[in-house]
gemmi code that builds the backbone of each chain (N, CA, C; Angstrom):
import gemmi

chains = {
    "A": [
        ("MET", (216.867, 214.079, 207.708), (215.612, 214.683, 208.277), (214.529, 213.351, 208.825)),
        ("ALA", (213.745, 214.391, 209.824), (213.280, 212.923, 209.875), (212.004, 212.836, 209.454)),
        ("ALA", (211.231, 211.696, 209.308), (210.539, 211.058, 208.553), (208.854, 211.889, 207.991)),
        ("GLN", (208.481, 212.256, 209.616), (207.396, 213.292, 209.426), (207.926, 214.230, 208.844)),
        ("GLN", (208.603, 214.882, 208.820), (208.667, 216.400, 208.008), (209.025, 216.075, 206.870)),
        ("THR", (209.223, 215.035, 206.059), (209.742, 214.816, 205.209), (207.871, 214.449, 204.483)),
        ("ARG", (207.258, 214.145, 205.235), (206.093, 213.715, 205.326), (205.169, 215.043, 204.503)),
        ("ASP", (205.319, 216.223, 205.202), (204.478, 217.280, 205.307), (205.405, 218.033, 204.578)),
        ("LEU", (206.503, 218.414, 204.254), (207.088, 218.709, 202.854), (206.833, 218.395, 201.613)),
        ("ALA", (206.832, 216.662, 201.691), (206.002, 215.986, 199.901), (204.253, 216.673, 200.294)),
        ("GLY", (203.918, 216.720, 201.479), (202.629, 216.866, 201.198), (202.353, 218.475, 200.558)),
        ("ALA", (203.160, 219.286, 201.443), (203.602, 220.299, 200.493), (203.447, 220.270, 198.721)),
        ("VAL", (202.958, 219.263, 197.919), (203.585, 219.168, 196.491), (202.478, 220.136, 195.947)),
        ("ASP", (200.958, 220.160, 196.564), (199.975, 220.650, 195.832), (199.937, 221.788, 196.636)),
        ("SER", (200.470, 222.603, 197.547), (200.268, 223.888, 198.255), (200.709, 225.068, 197.234)),
        ("THR", (200.120, 226.090, 197.406), (200.333, 226.425, 196.882), (201.131, 228.230, 196.895)),
        ("ASP", (202.207, 227.351, 197.889), (203.509, 228.653, 198.603), (203.798, 228.921, 197.952)),
        ("PRO", (204.217, 229.978, 197.282), (204.870, 230.100, 195.448), (206.495, 229.701, 196.844)),
        ("GLN", (207.158, 229.976, 197.782), (208.802, 229.806, 198.160), (208.604, 228.099, 198.007)),
        ("VAL", (207.455, 227.458, 198.501), (207.530, 225.789, 198.252), (208.228, 225.609, 196.803)),
        ("GLY", (206.850, 225.772, 196.057), (207.251, 225.501, 194.748), (208.278, 225.792, 193.875)),
        ("LEU", (208.418, 227.900, 193.772), (209.403, 227.853, 193.452), (211.102, 227.026, 193.922)),
        ("ALA", (211.419, 227.178, 194.857), (212.697, 226.310, 195.783), (212.539, 224.868, 194.848)),
        ("ALA", (211.607, 223.898, 194.525), (211.315, 222.996, 194.135), (212.178, 223.070, 192.727)),
        ("VAL", (211.543, 223.780, 192.278), (211.497, 224.745, 190.960), (213.377, 224.278, 190.669)),
        ("ALA", (213.721, 225.156, 191.562), (214.761, 225.826, 191.616), (216.055, 223.997, 191.636)),
        ("SER", (215.457, 224.252, 193.001), (216.597, 222.456, 192.911), (216.060, 221.906, 191.565)),
        ("LEU", (215.204, 221.394, 190.631), (215.390, 220.233, 190.026), (215.666, 220.608, 188.593)),
        ("ARG", (215.751, 221.778, 188.749), (216.772, 222.574, 187.081), (218.084, 222.588, 187.354)),
        ("ASN", (218.094, 222.850, 188.844), (219.620, 222.629, 188.956), (220.266, 220.730, 188.783)),
        ("LEU", (219.140, 220.371, 189.386), (219.588, 218.352, 189.333), (219.574, 217.949, 187.755)),
        ("VAL", (218.903, 218.838, 187.091), (218.430, 218.537, 185.841), (219.496, 218.999, 185.076)),
        ("GLU", (220.665, 220.019, 185.310), (221.313, 220.849, 184.297), (222.561, 219.601, 184.702)),
        ("ARG", (222.902, 219.522, 186.070), (223.952, 218.101, 186.832), (223.790, 216.939, 185.637)),
        ("LEU", (222.532, 216.722, 185.444), (222.760, 215.347, 184.945), (222.641, 215.525, 183.248)),
        ("GLU", (222.718, 216.628, 182.589), (222.525, 216.827, 181.646), (224.499, 216.845, 181.348)),
        ("GLU", (225.254, 217.758, 182.338), (226.480, 217.799, 181.709), (227.124, 216.158, 182.027)),
        ("LEU", (226.482, 215.693, 182.815), (227.316, 214.212, 182.628), (227.236, 213.793, 182.122)),
        ("HIS", (225.502, 213.710, 181.499), (225.274, 212.521, 180.393), (226.344, 212.813, 179.126)),
        ("VAL", (225.805, 214.285, 178.628), (226.672, 214.579, 177.345), (228.353, 214.534, 177.389)),
        ("SER", (228.956, 214.797, 178.400), (230.045, 213.751, 178.753), (230.530, 212.703, 178.091)),
        ("ASN", (229.214, 212.351, 179.221), (229.888, 210.632, 178.482), (229.104, 210.262, 176.868)),
        ("ALA", (228.293, 211.191, 176.209), (228.343, 210.992, 174.976), (229.029, 210.840, 174.257)),
        ("ARG", (229.994, 212.424, 173.976), (231.217, 212.195, 173.790), (232.024, 211.903, 173.607)),
        ("GLU", (232.492, 211.030, 175.092), (233.249, 210.253, 175.258), (233.149, 208.431, 174.454)),
        ("ARG", (231.659, 208.892, 174.208), (231.414, 207.737, 173.674), (232.020, 207.554, 172.130)),
        ("GLY", (232.135, 208.750, 171.442), (232.271, 208.848, 169.900), (230.509, 210.038, 169.148)),
        ("TRP", (230.033, 209.969, 170.498), (228.567, 210.879, 170.055), (229.099, 212.429, 169.617)),
        ("SER", (228.349, 212.716, 168.131), (228.545, 213.617, 167.467), (227.484, 214.897, 168.113)),
        ("TRP", (227.776, 216.134, 168.193), (226.863, 216.965, 168.533), (225.559, 216.972, 167.904)),
        ("GLN", (225.616, 216.385, 166.589), (224.784, 216.184, 166.139), (222.946, 215.320, 167.089)),
        ("GLU", (224.231, 214.181, 167.429), (223.275, 213.338, 167.827), (223.026, 213.677, 168.888)),
        ("ILE", (223.754, 213.847, 169.915), (223.421, 214.597, 171.536), (222.803, 215.132, 170.905)),
        ("GLY", (222.647, 216.518, 170.607), (221.100, 216.928, 170.117), (219.863, 217.030, 169.604)),
        ("ALA", (220.098, 216.120, 168.422), (218.673, 215.473, 168.620), (217.843, 214.797, 169.750)),
        ("ALA", (218.653, 214.014, 170.219), (218.572, 213.005, 171.653), (217.721, 213.918, 172.735)),
        ("LEU", (218.167, 215.328, 172.730), (218.374, 216.096, 174.216), (216.402, 217.245, 173.383)),
        ("GLY", (216.223, 216.413, 172.106), (215.312, 217.842, 171.073), (215.471, 219.271, 171.282)),
        ("VAL", (216.837, 219.278, 170.767), (217.725, 220.584, 170.478), (218.385, 220.619, 169.365)),
        ("SER", (218.914, 221.950, 168.629), (219.880, 221.741, 167.385), (221.348, 221.620, 168.034)),
        ("LYS", (222.022, 220.939, 166.957), (223.268, 220.770, 167.754), (224.335, 222.252, 167.972)),
        ("GLN", (223.789, 223.280, 167.754), (224.401, 223.943, 167.467), (224.166, 224.740, 169.130)),
        ("ALA", (222.617, 224.705, 169.933), (222.339, 224.947, 171.166), (223.269, 224.046, 172.370)),
        ("VAL", (223.379, 222.851, 171.682), (224.442, 221.844, 172.544), (225.377, 221.930, 172.689)),
        ("HIS", (226.038, 222.483, 171.496), (227.538, 222.602, 171.560), (227.873, 224.159, 172.140)),
        ("ARG", (226.921, 225.357, 171.832), (227.468, 226.284, 172.488), (227.046, 225.999, 174.140)),
        ("LYS", (226.324, 225.216, 174.514), (226.369, 225.367, 176.076), (227.222, 224.328, 176.467)),
        ("HIS", (227.508, 222.788, 175.970), (228.758, 222.218, 176.161), (230.022, 222.151, 175.448)),
        ("GLY", (230.281, 222.944, 174.852), (231.437, 222.341, 173.697), (232.622, 223.315, 174.558)),
        ("ARG", (232.383, 224.727, 175.017), (233.114, 225.530, 176.220), (233.688, 224.481, 177.304)),
        ("ARG", (232.745, 223.803, 178.079), (233.216, 223.060, 179.162), (233.705, 222.038, 179.124)),
        ("ARG", (233.088, 221.199, 177.664), (233.885, 220.417, 177.300), (235.836, 220.088, 176.744)),
        ("ARG", (236.218, 221.390, 176.264), (237.504, 221.542, 175.905), (238.349, 221.903, 177.004)),
        ("LEU", (237.697, 222.844, 178.603), (237.930, 222.520, 179.515), (238.492, 221.179, 180.168)),
        ("LEU", (237.478, 220.972, 180.057), (237.664, 219.738, 181.160), (238.573, 218.600, 180.547)),
        ("GLY", (238.532, 218.272, 178.931), (239.542, 217.945, 178.411), (240.961, 217.989, 178.172)),
    ],
    "B": [
        ("MET", (253.020, 206.915, 191.602), (254.423, 207.391, 192.210), (253.910, 207.360, 193.565)),
        ("PHE", (253.062, 206.369, 194.255), (252.737, 206.043, 195.677), (253.261, 204.755, 195.744)),
        ("GLU", (254.889, 204.346, 195.451), (255.106, 202.864, 196.485), (256.221, 203.675, 197.050)),
        ("ARG", (256.837, 204.922, 196.907), (257.279, 205.181, 198.310), (256.211, 206.038, 199.005)),
        ("PHE", (255.686, 205.772, 199.856), (254.612, 206.348, 200.773), (254.913, 205.335, 201.651)),
        ("THR", (254.867, 205.569, 203.149), (254.061, 204.680, 204.022), (252.353, 204.950, 204.612)),
        ("THR", (252.998, 204.006, 204.964), (251.354, 203.364, 205.544), (250.612, 204.640, 205.858)),
        ("ASP", (250.949, 205.635, 206.670), (249.787, 206.821, 207.125), (250.173, 207.644, 206.420)),
        ("ALA", (250.805, 207.885, 204.735), (250.883, 208.599, 204.134), (249.974, 207.958, 202.705)),
        ("ARG", (249.292, 206.883, 203.090), (248.812, 206.524, 201.834), (247.375, 206.669, 202.827)),
        ("GLN", (247.201, 205.670, 203.829), (246.234, 206.095, 204.679), (245.353, 207.605, 204.659)),
        ("ALA", (246.355, 208.727, 204.440), (246.029, 210.037, 203.891), (245.372, 210.304, 202.666)),
        ("VAL", (245.874, 209.598, 201.640), (245.686, 209.953, 200.553), (243.906, 209.009, 200.370)),
        ("ALA", (243.474, 207.625, 200.974), (242.625, 207.571, 201.016), (241.619, 207.900, 201.687)),
        ("LEU", (242.003, 208.444, 202.487), (241.131, 209.216, 203.459), (241.018, 210.859, 202.797)),
        ("ALA", (241.903, 211.654, 202.017), (241.537, 212.475, 201.075), (240.248, 212.278, 200.245)),
        ("GLN", (240.656, 211.147, 199.649), (239.119, 210.513, 199.077), (238.011, 210.143, 199.731)),
        ("GLU", (238.114, 209.894, 200.721), (236.750, 209.857, 201.798), (235.652, 211.266, 201.739)),
        ("GLU", (237.246, 212.284, 202.357), (236.426, 213.630, 202.757), (235.972, 214.035, 201.350)),
        ("ALA", (236.613, 214.191, 200.257), (236.373, 214.539, 199.328), (234.883, 214.128, 198.852)),
        ("VAL", (234.121, 213.092, 198.805), (232.791, 212.573, 198.877), (231.858, 213.118, 199.749)),
        ("ALA", (233.168, 212.711, 201.072), (232.211, 213.560, 201.965), (231.144, 214.878, 202.178)),
        ("LEU", (231.846, 215.567, 201.162), (231.291, 217.157, 201.174), (231.009, 217.171, 199.498)),
        ("HIS", (230.677, 215.691, 199.041), (230.430, 216.250, 197.445), (231.690, 216.550, 197.264)),
        ("HIS", (232.453, 216.683, 197.109), (232.900, 217.302, 196.200), (233.000, 216.024, 195.426)),
        ("GLY", (233.570, 216.795, 193.647), (234.220, 216.191, 192.477), (235.093, 216.439, 192.152)),
        ("TRP", (236.277, 216.694, 193.025), (237.677, 216.192, 193.112), (237.954, 216.215, 194.595)),
        ("ILE", (239.352, 215.914, 194.173), (240.228, 215.920, 195.367), (241.255, 217.173, 195.460)),
        ("GLY", (241.215, 217.913, 196.114), (242.053, 219.176, 196.436), (243.252, 219.011, 197.019)),
        ("THR", (244.159, 220.232, 197.861), (244.812, 220.204, 198.352), (244.205, 220.210, 199.915)),
        ("GLU", (242.367, 220.627, 200.114), (242.338, 220.861, 201.127), (241.702, 219.574, 201.527)),
        ("HIS", (241.507, 218.479, 200.552), (241.030, 216.709, 201.221), (242.313, 216.483, 201.298)),
        ("VAL", (243.702, 216.265, 200.758), (245.050, 216.370, 201.683), (245.002, 216.434, 202.542)),
        ("LEU", (245.255, 217.780, 202.712), (245.016, 218.177, 204.399), (244.408, 217.558, 205.247)),
        ("LEU", (243.073, 217.602, 204.920), (241.874, 216.324, 206.410), (242.300, 215.553, 206.589)),
        ("GLY", (242.642, 214.551, 204.723), (243.632, 213.089, 204.971), (244.757, 212.999, 205.800)),
        ("VAL", (245.452, 213.887, 205.913), (246.322, 213.756, 206.402), (246.059, 213.962, 207.927)),
        ("LEU", (245.715, 214.861, 208.456), (244.341, 214.800, 209.628), (244.251, 213.942, 210.378)),
        ("ARG", (243.209, 213.650, 209.501), (242.774, 212.194, 209.885), (243.528, 210.970, 209.938)),
        ("ALA", (244.523, 211.102, 209.653), (245.404, 209.342, 209.492), (246.370, 209.559, 210.551)),
        ("ASP", (246.032, 210.043, 211.087), (246.638, 210.051, 212.624), (247.825, 208.867, 212.651)),
        ("GLY", (248.876, 210.354, 212.039), (250.639, 209.939, 211.473), (251.093, 210.670, 211.984)),
        ("ASP", (252.457, 210.738, 211.751), (253.493, 211.853, 211.847), (253.629, 213.392, 211.151)),
        ("GLY", (252.378, 213.541, 210.307), (251.521, 214.644, 209.497), (250.551, 214.977, 210.107)),
        ("ALA", (249.921, 214.094, 211.253), (249.080, 215.169, 212.099), (249.711, 215.252, 213.155)),
        ("ARG", (250.318, 214.817, 213.890), (251.179, 215.209, 215.048), (251.756, 216.286, 214.835)),
        ("LEU", (252.547, 216.411, 213.726), (253.267, 217.920, 213.531), (252.489, 218.997, 213.146)),
        ("LEU", (250.788, 218.928, 212.761), (249.808, 219.466, 212.592), (249.521, 219.806, 213.643)),
        ("ALA", (249.219, 219.171, 214.768), (248.621, 219.100, 216.250), (249.948, 220.186, 217.252)),
        ("GLY", (250.657, 219.842, 216.881), (252.143, 220.842, 217.770), (251.434, 222.167, 216.798)),
        ("PHE", (250.955, 222.223, 216.105), (250.464, 223.774, 215.619), (249.184, 223.964, 216.012)),
        ("GLY", (248.609, 223.017, 216.695), (247.528, 223.257, 216.625), (246.252, 223.114, 215.849)),
        ("VAL", (246.815, 222.600, 214.618), (245.769, 222.546, 213.563), (245.411, 220.864, 213.574)),
        ("GLU", (243.799, 221.055, 214.137), (242.932, 219.748, 214.294), (241.952, 219.642, 213.166)),
        ("ALA", (241.136, 218.704, 212.704), (240.086, 217.779, 211.875), (239.049, 219.218, 211.776)),
        ("ALA", (238.888, 219.088, 212.773), (237.162, 219.193, 212.680), (237.451, 220.984, 212.137)),
        ("GLY", (238.384, 222.060, 212.464), (238.407, 223.471, 212.637), (238.721, 223.546, 211.182)),
        ("VAL", (239.386, 222.870, 210.534), (239.922, 222.642, 209.056), (238.654, 222.014, 208.215)),
        ("ARG", (237.989, 221.243, 208.949), (236.888, 220.412, 207.999), (236.200, 221.888, 207.462)),
        ("ASP", (235.845, 222.871, 208.536), (234.718, 224.110, 209.220), (235.328, 224.894, 208.000)),
        ("ASP", (236.849, 224.856, 207.716), (236.980, 226.620, 207.169), (236.801, 226.112, 205.669)),
        ("VAL", (237.125, 224.565, 205.518), (236.858, 223.964, 203.684), (235.546, 224.645, 203.078)),
        ("VAL", (234.466, 224.101, 204.362), (233.469, 224.204, 204.392), (233.050, 225.860, 203.988)),
        ("ARG", (233.472, 226.840, 204.980), (233.563, 227.561, 204.313), (233.877, 228.480, 203.259)),
        ("ILE", (235.057, 228.598, 203.009), (236.221, 228.592, 201.831), (235.644, 227.889, 200.850)),
        ("VAL", (235.549, 226.821, 200.401), (234.810, 225.790, 199.001), (233.487, 225.276, 199.198)),
        ("GLY", (232.574, 225.238, 199.851), (231.402, 225.281, 199.907), (231.252, 223.712, 200.413)),
        ("ARG", (229.811, 222.788, 200.255), (229.627, 222.027, 200.192), (229.390, 221.759, 198.762)),
        ("GLY", (229.279, 220.892, 198.350), (228.657, 219.832, 196.519), (227.324, 220.189, 196.409)),
        ("GLU", (226.848, 220.687, 195.366), (225.489, 220.534, 195.729), (224.371, 221.369, 196.542)),
        ("ASP", (224.976, 221.966, 196.549), (224.345, 223.696, 197.441), (223.148, 223.856, 196.971)),
        ("ASP", (223.106, 223.993, 195.109), (222.461, 224.442, 194.518), (220.895, 223.428, 194.460)),
        ("ILE", (221.485, 222.316, 195.258), (220.098, 221.098, 195.113), (219.798, 220.664, 196.219)),
        ("ASP", (218.482, 221.207, 197.061), (218.034, 221.129, 198.092), (217.260, 220.110, 198.296)),
        ("PRO", (217.771, 218.787, 198.604), (217.093, 217.712, 199.074), (215.341, 218.060, 199.582)),
        ("ASP", (215.354, 218.321, 200.239), (213.861, 218.863, 201.098), (213.202, 219.748, 200.149)),
        ("ALA", (213.466, 220.357, 199.134), (212.729, 221.033, 197.674), (212.447, 219.613, 197.088)),
        ("LEU", (213.078, 218.987, 196.480), (213.299, 217.924, 195.556), (211.872, 216.890, 196.115)),
        ("ALA", (212.162, 216.886, 197.444), (211.073, 215.859, 197.978), (209.818, 216.552, 198.154)),
        ("THR", (209.623, 217.734, 197.495), (207.882, 218.636, 198.238), (207.798, 217.599, 196.581)),
        ("LEU", (208.275, 217.183, 195.753), (207.801, 216.507, 193.948), (207.928, 215.270, 194.496)),
        ("GLY", (208.352, 214.430, 195.412), (208.870, 213.024, 195.843), (209.140, 212.555, 195.116)),
        ("ILE", (210.730, 213.422, 194.715), (212.200, 213.311, 193.891), (212.786, 212.926, 194.907)),
        ("ASP", (213.939, 211.642, 195.511), (214.587, 211.129, 196.107), (215.883, 211.067, 195.828)),
        ("LEU", (216.577, 212.377, 196.065), (217.762, 212.814, 195.828), (218.813, 212.036, 195.933)),
        ("ASP", (218.955, 210.862, 197.200), (220.305, 209.642, 196.952), (219.455, 209.180, 196.246)),
        ("GLU", (218.185, 209.136, 196.696), (218.183, 207.633, 195.200), (218.888, 208.008, 194.223)),
        ("VAL", (217.934, 209.701, 193.579), (219.007, 209.815, 191.901), (220.828, 209.319, 192.410)),
        ("ARG", (221.212, 210.024, 193.285), (222.185, 209.990, 193.331), (222.963, 208.783, 193.102)),
        ("GLU", (222.334, 207.746, 194.249), (222.474, 206.455, 193.951), (222.921, 205.817, 192.511)),
        ("ARG", (221.848, 206.214, 191.762), (221.850, 205.606, 190.492), (222.736, 205.774, 189.653)),
        ("VAL", (223.009, 207.162, 189.733), (223.764, 207.862, 188.637), (225.290, 207.066, 188.665)),
        ("GLU", (225.595, 207.538, 190.740), (227.308, 206.299, 191.225), (227.208, 205.426, 190.947)),
        ("ARG", (226.421, 204.786, 190.948), (225.990, 203.502, 190.227), (226.644, 202.614, 188.857)),
        ("ALA", (226.146, 204.150, 187.694), (226.888, 203.933, 187.189), (228.185, 204.563, 186.266)),
        ("PHE", (228.059, 205.591, 186.885), (229.289, 206.513, 186.770), (230.621, 207.003, 187.588)),
        ("GLY", (229.585, 205.709, 188.524), (231.261, 206.089, 189.651), (230.785, 207.335, 190.722)),
        ("PRO", (231.983, 206.886, 192.012), (231.279, 208.174, 192.945), (231.688, 209.626, 192.843)),
        ("GLY", (231.045, 209.806, 192.594), (230.898, 211.624, 192.754), (231.010, 212.321, 191.753)),
        ("ALA", (229.804, 211.522, 190.559), (229.467, 211.688, 189.244), (228.493, 212.795, 189.067)),
        ("LEU", (227.742, 213.100, 190.342), (226.899, 214.155, 190.062), (226.996, 215.120, 190.805)),
        ("MET", (228.165, 215.071, 191.485), (228.500, 216.622, 192.297), (229.593, 217.410, 190.814)),
        ("ARG", (229.393, 218.796, 191.526), (229.666, 219.493, 190.288), (231.201, 219.251, 190.057)),
        ("ARG", (231.987, 219.167, 189.014), (233.157, 219.702, 188.617), (233.841, 220.619, 188.718)),
        ("ARG", (235.212, 220.396, 188.959), (236.463, 221.532, 189.100), (236.938, 221.768, 187.555)),
        ("ARG", (237.300, 221.926, 187.466), (238.003, 221.850, 186.081), (239.592, 221.097, 186.478)),
        ("CYS", (239.802, 220.196, 186.489), (240.438, 219.020, 186.742), (241.292, 218.637, 185.234)),
        ("ARG", (242.583, 217.893, 184.805), (242.955, 218.051, 183.914), (242.442, 216.523, 182.558)),
        ("ARG", (241.855, 215.454, 184.258), (241.422, 214.549, 183.384), (239.954, 214.716, 183.850)),
        ("GLY", (239.552, 214.829, 182.707), (238.012, 215.355, 183.085), (237.041, 213.848, 182.817)),
        ("GLY", (237.850, 212.668, 182.762), (237.217, 211.556, 182.000), (236.229, 211.437, 183.462)),
        ("ILE", (235.421, 210.265, 183.443), (234.455, 209.897, 184.239), (235.021, 208.491, 185.042)),
        ("GLY", (235.608, 208.606, 185.836), (235.569, 207.256, 186.490), (235.609, 207.120, 187.881)),
        ("PRO", (235.983, 205.661, 188.112), (235.851, 205.556, 189.054), (236.783, 206.044, 191.145)),
        ("MET", (237.258, 206.898, 190.512), (238.024, 207.602, 191.356), (237.961, 209.518, 191.095)),
        ("VAL", (237.979, 210.204, 192.435), (237.480, 210.961, 192.231), (239.063, 211.616, 191.667)),
        ("PRO", (238.832, 212.481, 191.222), (240.267, 212.914, 190.134), (240.901, 214.449, 190.714)),
        ("PHE", (242.689, 214.310, 191.195), (243.321, 215.031, 191.903), (242.560, 216.277, 191.102)),
        ("THR", (242.545, 216.911, 191.641), (242.972, 218.850, 191.028), (244.645, 218.840, 190.557)),
        ("ALA", (245.302, 219.841, 189.607), (246.478, 219.836, 189.346), (247.027, 220.609, 190.341)),
        ("ARG", (246.640, 221.143, 191.565), (247.436, 221.941, 192.300), (247.229, 221.047, 193.737)),
        ("ALA", (246.405, 219.358, 193.398), (246.774, 218.612, 194.656), (247.709, 217.738, 194.045)),
        ("LYS", (248.193, 217.335, 192.977), (248.783, 216.782, 192.038), (250.008, 217.284, 192.286)),
        ("LYS", (250.450, 218.303, 192.404), (251.453, 219.206, 191.884), (252.132, 219.464, 193.632)),
        ("ALA", (251.153, 218.795, 194.868), (251.565, 218.915, 195.797), (252.467, 217.741, 196.203)),
        ("LEU", (251.855, 216.301, 195.942), (252.418, 215.705, 195.659), (253.748, 215.274, 195.454)),
        ("GLU", (253.446, 216.175, 194.280), (255.162, 216.064, 193.657), (255.881, 216.641, 194.307)),
        ("LEU", (255.605, 217.744, 195.185), (256.579, 218.591, 195.589), (256.511, 217.818, 197.308)),
        ("SER", (255.956, 216.962, 197.674), (256.303, 216.028, 198.964), (256.822, 215.102, 198.695)),
        ("LEU", (257.126, 214.361, 197.523), (258.064, 213.499, 197.541), (259.557, 214.336, 197.201)),
        ("ARG", (259.626, 215.715, 196.474), (261.141, 216.316, 196.645), (261.240, 216.728, 198.023)),
        ("GLU", (260.524, 217.198, 199.197), (260.846, 217.496, 200.312), (260.721, 216.417, 201.082)),
        ("ALA", (260.965, 215.235, 200.643), (260.827, 213.469, 201.345), (262.774, 213.575, 201.343)),
        ("ILE", (262.727, 213.938, 199.594), (264.069, 213.544, 199.599), (265.267, 215.253, 199.475)),
        ("ASN", (264.920, 216.180, 199.851), (265.740, 216.549, 200.415), (266.309, 216.890, 202.032)),
        ("LEU", (264.900, 216.184, 202.330), (265.405, 215.395, 203.662), (266.386, 214.434, 203.993)),
        ("SER", (266.971, 214.057, 202.812), (267.599, 212.639, 202.913), (266.427, 211.505, 203.455)),
        ("GLN", (264.858, 212.007, 203.223), (264.426, 210.507, 203.760), (264.358, 209.083, 202.520)),
        ("ARG", (263.967, 208.300, 202.796), (264.095, 207.394, 201.656), (262.135, 207.159, 201.643)),
        ("ASP", (261.425, 207.269, 202.915), (260.180, 207.279, 202.709), (258.970, 208.331, 202.495)),
        ("LEU", (257.968, 208.216, 201.763), (257.625, 209.676, 201.405), (256.666, 209.048, 203.323)),
        ("ARG", (256.292, 210.309, 204.269), (255.841, 210.520, 205.029), (254.907, 211.538, 205.048)),
        ("ALA", (253.997, 210.820, 206.130), (252.406, 212.080, 205.866), (253.099, 213.696, 206.075)),
        ("GLU", (253.991, 213.639, 206.969), (254.651, 215.142, 206.743), (255.378, 215.616, 206.244)),
        ("HIS", (255.896, 214.933, 205.427), (256.033, 215.692, 203.941), (254.793, 216.222, 202.952)),
        ("LEU", (253.965, 214.976, 203.327), (252.610, 215.885, 202.648), (252.469, 216.706, 203.042)),
        ("VAL", (252.118, 217.094, 204.082), (252.091, 218.271, 205.006), (253.047, 219.716, 203.643)),
        ("LEU", (254.809, 219.496, 204.371), (255.667, 220.046, 203.991), (255.051, 220.279, 202.573)),
        ("GLY", (254.383, 219.509, 201.697), (254.229, 219.812, 199.566), (252.559, 220.765, 199.783)),
        ("LEU", (251.953, 220.301, 200.839), (251.040, 221.499, 200.697), (250.887, 222.467, 201.229)),
        ("LEU", (252.306, 222.968, 201.935), (252.401, 224.176, 201.838), (253.580, 224.931, 201.322)),
        ("ARG", (254.751, 223.998, 201.040), (255.805, 224.264, 199.286), (254.421, 224.774, 198.211)),
        ("GLU", (253.483, 224.140, 197.635), (252.599, 224.405, 196.726), (252.056, 225.591, 196.754)),
        ("GLY", (251.504, 226.536, 198.155), (251.052, 227.626, 198.398), (250.208, 228.463, 198.113)),
        ("ASP", (249.699, 227.583, 196.794), (248.339, 228.628, 196.285), (246.907, 227.662, 196.533)),
        ("GLY", (247.615, 226.663, 197.038), (245.318, 225.923, 197.192), (245.423, 226.294, 198.694)),
        ("VAL", (243.741, 225.575, 199.086), (243.112, 225.855, 199.999), (243.683, 225.747, 200.730)),
        ("ALA", (244.598, 224.513, 200.945), (245.509, 223.996, 201.970), (246.344, 224.480, 202.751)),
        ("ALA", (247.132, 225.305, 201.592), (248.431, 226.259, 202.002), (247.435, 227.226, 202.814)),
        ("ARG", (245.965, 227.939, 202.121), (245.501, 229.545, 203.167), (245.138, 228.891, 204.437)),
        ("ILE", (244.605, 227.722, 204.239), (243.980, 227.724, 205.846), (244.867, 227.954, 206.533)),
        ("LEU", (246.509, 226.362, 206.031), (247.636, 226.782, 207.021), (248.154, 227.709, 207.539)),
        ("ALA", (248.518, 228.816, 206.286), (248.686, 230.105, 206.288), (248.177, 230.466, 207.947)),
        ("GLU", (246.669, 230.662, 207.703), (245.947, 231.234, 208.389), (245.992, 231.413, 210.442)),
        ("ARG", (246.759, 229.611, 210.351), (247.151, 228.965, 211.459), (248.025, 229.218, 211.898)),
        ("GLY", (249.548, 230.048, 211.213), (250.524, 230.763, 211.197), (250.942, 229.433, 211.247)),
        ("VAL", (250.766, 228.409, 210.063), (252.054, 227.314, 210.221), (252.964, 227.521, 208.676)),
        ("THR", (254.222, 227.945, 208.602), (254.442, 227.716, 207.733), (255.843, 226.210, 207.273)),
        ("HIS", (255.704, 226.611, 205.823), (256.824, 225.488, 205.456), (258.213, 226.187, 206.257)),
        ("ALA", (258.766, 226.603, 206.955), (260.384, 226.843, 207.329), (260.386, 226.404, 209.020)),
        ("ALA", (258.851, 226.822, 209.115), (258.731, 226.309, 210.924), (258.024, 224.914, 210.769)),
        ("ALA", (257.729, 224.177, 209.888), (257.073, 222.775, 209.475), (258.933, 222.109, 209.216)),
        ("ARG", (259.142, 222.665, 207.951), (260.741, 221.930, 207.787), (261.268, 222.083, 209.239)),
        ("GLU", (261.240, 223.083, 209.465), (262.520, 223.269, 211.077), (262.302, 221.586, 212.201)),
        ("ARG", (261.008, 221.667, 212.408), (260.303, 220.822, 213.428), (260.875, 219.416, 213.620)),
        ("ILE", (260.383, 219.094, 211.389), (260.672, 217.372, 211.152), (262.487, 217.721, 211.554)),
        ("ALA", (262.977, 218.309, 211.066), (264.505, 218.503, 210.883), (265.653, 218.135, 212.176)),
        ("GLY", (264.567, 219.060, 213.487), (264.828, 219.089, 214.732), (265.064, 218.133, 215.535)),
        ("ARG", (263.745, 217.622, 215.498), (263.552, 216.353, 216.037), (264.245, 214.848, 215.328)),
        ("ASP", (264.539, 214.764, 213.900), (265.497, 214.165, 213.761), (266.800, 213.741, 213.937)),
        ("ALA", (266.664, 215.106, 214.666), (268.350, 215.527, 214.135), (268.737, 214.803, 216.148)),
        ("ALA", (267.699, 215.036, 216.832), (267.888, 214.913, 217.971), (267.977, 213.449, 218.878)),
    ],
}
model = gemmi.Model(1)
for chain_id, residues in chains.items():
    chain = gemmi.Chain(chain_id)
    for i, (resn, *xyz) in enumerate(residues, 1):
        res = gemmi.Residue()
        res.name, res.seqid = resn, gemmi.SeqId(i, " ")
        for name, pos in zip(("N", "CA", "C"), xyz):
            atom = gemmi.Atom()
            atom.name, atom.element = name, gemmi.Element(name[0])
            atom.pos, atom.b_iso = gemmi.Position(*pos), 0.0
            res.add_atom(atom)
        chain.add_residue(res)
    model.add_chain(chain)
structure = gemmi.Structure()
structure.add_model(model)
structure.setup_entities()
């Protein structure tokens, strides 16, 4: 995309247009999910326990296992 | 298993990987192998050209059927927050290898390595290609055998795209056998 267009969009960070703000939040959330999957997988491969991963993420080990355990088994 | 591959066939596999990365797919499926064959410009591409199959149209179909990776992450929307998705991807891939940030399909090998992993179907198609070469009494695995393998596998995205274009295993095999007999 053109540099000018990027600047226009970047200028929208303080815009109150819900469409702009919500789209940004949705993309950010999906990016965070992708990064979480990647780093949880990496931690498991390095032998980290669900307890340790949960602690690092600031959630309970049950929550992290519920979210990632099934996917990990499917991939494994 | 690649030692009996001809230069064209090896190139097709390397290009399959390139196609997967370009489409932001975190796997190499039959669809990428098909694109690799078409781009390798060898006997496989010539065989498919005889059926009117070319790379650009197939790539459009792959995007239509599978979509691009990261469809749910809009780089422009992230730019409004001052986040550069390319920069994030570059850093992640520097640590975890190409395709690391992309959505993963269920692959047998889920581990994070430098290679984008083959799906079970793509592996199956490669194995079947080897069998096709043997059945045709050919010593080397050529790119056209990859086409037969993709068709024989039958369930992948590549087989579906080829079926939509009227390419059948029987017809493709006949052309190869006919040309070799001539």
